[in-house]
C-alpha positions in Angstrom: 0.0 0.0 0.0 1.5 3.4 -1.0 1.7 6.4 1.3 -1.1 8.2 -0.6 -3.4 5.3 -0.2 -2.7 5.1 3.5 -3.6 8.8 3.9 -6.9 8.2 2.1 -7.7 5.4 4.5 -7.7 7.8 7.5 -11.2 8.6 8.6 -10.8 12.3 9.4 -9.4 13.0 6.0 -12.8 12.7 4.4 -14.2 15.4 6.6 -11.5 18.0 5.9 -12.8 20.7 3.5 -10.7 21.0 0.4 -12.7 23.7 -1.4 -12.2 27.4 -1.1 -15.4 28.2 -3.1 -17.2 29.8 -0.1 -14.3 32.1 0.7 -13.9 33.1 -2.9 -17.6 34.0 -3.2 -17.5 36.0 0.1 -14.4 37.9 -1.2 -15.9 38.7 -4.5 -19.2 39.9 -2.9 -17.3 42.1 -0.4 -15.2 43.6 -3.1 -18.2 44.3 -5.3 -20.1 45.9 -2.4 -17.1 48.1 -1.5 -16.3 49.3 -5.0 -20.0 49.4 -6.0 -21.0 51.4 -2.9 -18.1 53.9 -3.3 -18.8 54.2 -7.1 -22.5 54.8 -6.5 -21.8 57.5 -3.9 -19.2 59.1 -6.2 -21.6 59.2 -9.1 -24.6 60.6 -7.1 -22.8 63.0 -4.7 -24.2 66.5 -5.3 -21.1 68.6 -6.1 -23.2 71.7 -6.5 -24.0 71.6 -2.8 -20.3 71.7 -1.8 -19.3 74.5 0.7 -17.2 77.1 -1.0 -15.5 79.7 1.3 -12.7 82.2 1.2 -9.7 81.8 3.4 -6.4 83.4 4.1 -3.0 82.3 5.3 -1.2 84.4 7.9 2.4 83.8 9.0 3.0 83.8 12.7 6.4 85.5 12.6 8.2 82.3 13.6 9.7 81.6 10.2 12.9 79.6 10.1 15.7 80.1 7.6 16.7 76.8 6.0 20.1 76.6 4.3 21.8 73.8 2.4 25.3 73.1 3.7 26.5 71.4 0.5 25.0 72.5 -2.8 24.5 69.9 -5.5 26.9 70.0 -8.4 25.5 70.1 -11.9 28.8 69.6 -13.8 29.4 66.5 -15.9 32.2 64.0 -15.4 34.0 63.1 -18.6 36.1 60.3 -17.3 36.2 56.7 -18.5 35.4 53.6 -16.5 38.3 52.6 -14.2 39.9 56.1 -14.2 41.1 57.2 -10.8 39.8 60.6 -9.9 41.2 62.9 -7.2 39.2 63.2 -4.0 37.8 66.6 -3.1 39.0 67.6 0.4 37.3 70.4 2.2 
């Protein structure tokens, strides 16, 4: 008797569910409800009833100056692969 045949002879094996059909249906239904609900709301939301107001921005006087310690260089490097370049020492 092979190992597979011995596994099939075990009584509990027949009661183990081997289908994921129920979980697949639940997942598809939940996804459809989520996207369908949001899509319906987005299509029917009255945009004309949105609140429009004026506003202003006021600085509080606690502005901080930000400086960059090392500026980026935009020059190109025209060396070939394997060429040793001198190190910049500051």
